[in-house]
Wavefront OBJ file of the C-alpha trace (Angstrom):
o trace
v -14.768 -37.468 7.436
v -16.921 -34.515 7.480
v -13.453 -32.053 8.083
v -11.721 -30.645 5.203
v -9.411 -28.406 6.852
v -8.988 -28.698 11.065
v -5.994 -26.101 12.576
v -5.304 -27.384 16.600
v -4.071 -25.363 18.475
v -1.964 -23.127 16.335
v 0.591 -20.528 17.562
v 2.810 -18.338 15.289
v 5.310 -15.664 16.738
v 7.669 -13.575 14.259
v 11.362 -12.895 15.428
v 10.610 -14.821 18.634
v 13.453 -14.276 21.487
v 14.208 -10.738 20.197
v 12.963 -7.312 20.967
v 11.227 -7.274 18.177
v 9.378 -10.756 18.593
v 5.324 -10.195 17.353
v 3.344 -13.359 18.446
v 0.508 -13.538 15.957
v -1.311 -16.527 16.647
v -1.737 -18.402 19.905
v -3.583 -21.586 20.486
v -6.013 -21.252 17.109
v -8.462 -23.747 16.498
v -10.307 -23.973 13.355
v -12.202 -26.371 11.245
v -13.937 -25.851 7.960
v -16.679 -28.975 7.090
v -17.205 -30.544 3.807
v -19.057 -28.152 1.562
v -19.142 -25.085 3.988
v -17.848 -21.589 3.179
v -16.386 -19.566 5.971
v -15.790 -16.351 6.710
v -12.585 -14.734 8.302
v -12.817 -11.242 9.985
v -10.693 -9.670 11.609
v -8.566 -6.671 11.654
v -5.557 -5.867 10.030
v -2.479 -7.069 11.793
v -4.726 -9.747 13.386
v -3.129 -12.770 12.155
v -5.693 -13.926 9.447
v -2.902 -13.585 6.395
v -0.582 -15.902 8.321
v -3.202 -18.322 9.616
v -4.358 -18.442 5.535
v -0.660 -18.945 4.629
v -0.642 -21.785 7.080
v -3.867 -23.630 6.356
v -2.115 -23.044 3.031
v 0.856 -25.388 3.725
v 2.546 -22.405 3.067
v 4.224 -21.450 6.157
v 4.796 -23.810 9.365
v 3.221 -23.260 12.654
v 5.399 -22.953 15.822
v 3.169 -25.124 17.544
v -0.037 -27.132 16.798
v -1.535 -29.511 13.455
v -2.615 -28.679 10.518
v -4.733 -31.618 9.163
v -6.264 -31.620 5.700
v -8.363 -33.733 4.339
v -7.599 -36.439 7.617
v -3.599 -36.072 7.469
v -1.542 -34.444 9.183
v 0.284 -32.175 7.344
v 2.528 -30.589 10.000
v 5.654 -32.924 9.635
v 5.998 -33.371 5.677
v 9.122 -32.638 3.445
v 8.296 -29.496 1.629
v 8.262 -31.733 -1.760
v 5.137 -33.354 0.058
v 3.561 -29.913 1.308
v 4.134 -28.969 -2.594
v 2.321 -31.823 -3.586
v -0.451 -31.468 -1.259
v -0.760 -27.745 -2.311
v -0.838 -28.638 -5.967
v -3.603 -31.592 -5.449
v -5.874 -30.212 -2.767
v -5.684 -26.304 -2.158
v -6.698 -23.582 -4.607
v -5.863 -19.969 -3.449
v -7.359 -16.202 -4.191
v -5.721 -13.305 -3.208
v -6.931 -9.441 -3.559
v -4.562 -8.908 -6.717
v -4.718 -11.345 -9.369
v -1.410 -12.085 -9.708
v -1.996 -13.546 -13.320
v 0.820 -14.378 -15.761
v 0.951 -11.423 -17.676
v 2.317 -13.323 -21.365
v -0.332 -15.836 -21.111
v -4.110 -15.282 -22.045
v -6.923 -15.918 -19.673
v -7.283 -19.485 -20.992
v -3.468 -20.345 -20.621
v -3.752 -19.275 -17.025
v -6.040 -21.867 -16.337
v -4.215 -24.570 -17.943
v -0.861 -23.891 -16.872
v -1.459 -25.149 -13.304
v -3.109 -28.222 -14.614
v -0.206 -28.929 -16.787
v 1.845 -28.871 -13.552
v -0.020 -31.237 -12.427
v 0.471 -33.584 -15.201
v -3.013 -33.184 -16.773
v -3.115 -33.562 -20.428
v -3.001 -30.279 -22.460
v -6.041 -31.416 -24.374
v -8.266 -31.802 -21.030
v -6.991 -29.162 -19.198
v -7.882 -26.805 -22.462
v -11.295 -28.176 -22.136
v -11.691 -27.551 -18.184
v -10.144 -23.978 -18.272
v -12.885 -23.537 -21.382
v -15.628 -24.730 -18.872
v -14.728 -22.517 -15.797
v -14.355 -19.518 -18.204
v -18.287 -20.440 -19.878
v -19.367 -20.254 -15.943
v -18.100 -17.071 -15.233
v -19.292 -15.701 -18.152
v -15.814 -15.296 -20.159
v -15.813 -17.189 -22.988
v -15.233 -14.160 -25.306
v -12.098 -13.219 -23.495
v -10.617 -16.578 -23.512
v -8.067 -15.586 -25.637
v -7.160 -12.063 -24.079
v -3.946 -11.111 -22.203
v -4.407 -9.786 -18.632
v -3.706 -6.373 -19.747
v -6.328 -6.195 -22.083
v -9.342 -7.188 -19.132
v -11.100 -5.305 -16.896
v -9.952 -5.688 -12.768
v -13.302 -7.508 -12.293
v -12.381 -9.814 -15.577
v -8.948 -10.454 -14.196
v -10.266 -11.866 -10.543
v -12.941 -13.973 -12.412
v -10.010 -15.563 -14.436
v -7.633 -15.781 -10.741
v -11.077 -17.753 -9.723
v -10.998 -20.326 -12.466
v -7.364 -20.940 -12.292
v -7.447 -21.637 -8.173
v -10.251 -24.313 -9.050
v -8.316 -25.530 -12.514
v -7.061 -28.621 -10.241
v -10.495 -29.050 -8.722
v -9.137 -28.580 -5.200
v -11.049 -30.025 -1.956
v -10.530 -26.405 -0.551
v -9.923 -22.745 -1.694
v -8.344 -20.248 0.907
v -9.014 -16.544 -0.002
v -7.199 -13.777 1.259
v -9.677 -10.440 0.325
v -10.478 -11.581 -2.987
v -12.611 -8.622 -4.201
v -11.050 -6.170 -1.860
v -9.615 -4.274 -4.863
v -12.116 -3.809 -6.897
v -15.149 -1.150 -6.774
v -18.319 -2.177 -4.695
v -20.670 -2.394 -7.483
v -18.025 -5.213 -9.367
v -17.211 -6.494 -5.972
v -20.361 -7.633 -5.800
v -20.780 -9.452 -8.803
v -17.555 -10.967 -8.862
v -18.174 -12.287 -5.120
v -21.389 -13.537 -6.150
v -19.725 -15.632 -9.142
v -17.325 -16.822 -6.494
v -20.125 -18.279 -4.482
v -21.816 -19.738 -7.409
v -18.680 -21.262 -8.467
v -17.695 -22.563 -5.063
v -21.689 -24.185 -4.870
v -21.780 -25.916 -8.353
v -18.733 -27.576 -7.055
v -19.232 -28.864 -3.570
v -16.000 -26.844 -2.729
v -14.890 -25.976 1.057
v -13.558 -22.744 1.271
v -12.011 -20.043 4.057
v -12.226 -16.618 3.122
v -10.779 -13.514 4.414
v -12.678 -10.362 3.944
v -12.983 -6.985 5.834
v -16.256 -6.801 3.894
v -18.990 -7.751 6.435
v -22.049 -7.947 3.879
v -19.791 -10.214 1.662
v -19.205 -12.245 5.056
v -22.818 -12.490 5.903
v -23.352 -14.510 2.517
v -21.419 -17.202 3.778
v -22.198 -20.194 5.895
v -20.206 -19.162 9.286
v -18.382 -16.177 10.429
v -15.438 -16.855 12.827
v -13.420 -13.425 13.787
v -9.793 -13.151 15.234
v -8.665 -10.765 17.497
l 1 2 3 4 5 6 7 8 9 10 11 12 13 14 15 16 17 18 19 20 21 22 23 24 25 26 27 28 29 30 31 32 33 34 35 36 37 38 39 40 41 42 43 44 45 46 47 48 49 50 51 52 53 54 55 56 57 58 59 60 61 62 63 64 65 66 67 68 69 70 71 72 73 74 75 76 77 78 79 80 81 82 83 84 85 86 87 88 89 90 91 92 93 94 95 96 97 98 99 100 101 102 103 104 105 106 107 108 109 110 111 112 113 114 115 116 117 118 119 120 121 122 123 124 125 126 127 128 129 130 131 132 133 134 135 136 137 138 139 140 141 142 143 144 145 146 147 148 149 150 151 152 153 154 155 156 157 158 159 160 161 162 163 164 165 166 167 168 169 170 171 172 173 174 175 176 177 178 179 180 181 182 183 184 185 186 187 188 189 190 191 192 193 194 195 196 197 198 199 200 201 202 203 204 205 206 207 208 209 210 211 212 213 214 215 216 217 218 219
């Protein structure tokens, strides 16, 4: 099986049946191959965040199917969808959303503990990921003591903590200055390539989009 993700005829409307109804997605088809990094480019309001939420099992489509690693996720219970998210998906957002009371290393350990990974193994994996992005010396620092670029690198490591098959990222460097954005994105791509991960990354930055394998445009 070559596809990690397949979206089939996805439709989504907010406030259906009311004068305020907004059709965000209609009959959308999208696939991401194993090991492929796809850029998702769209103007604001075109539905890219909605698409990522549906692909990430955080929202459900009004119509269509979400197939993850060959398994139809569309009709699963909330519990089964949560299990699939923890096991198969990693998320990165524009803002890091790190837990402020925990260190960089602990922020990467916690999602592993939620997946029943033993503490020692979780800490070893977290330390290894931080080393890959050049943050070993910052492992014991809390988010407030890290720069914006460092915080986002920790967020990347957290997203990869449970070795997902698919990374979903929504403007992952959009909150950084251009120089830091280029550096951090380069580290993200290196992590993705090293692990053989598939990724769907929303971005407004066409230079960054051009460094991915394929560009998909919405709107």
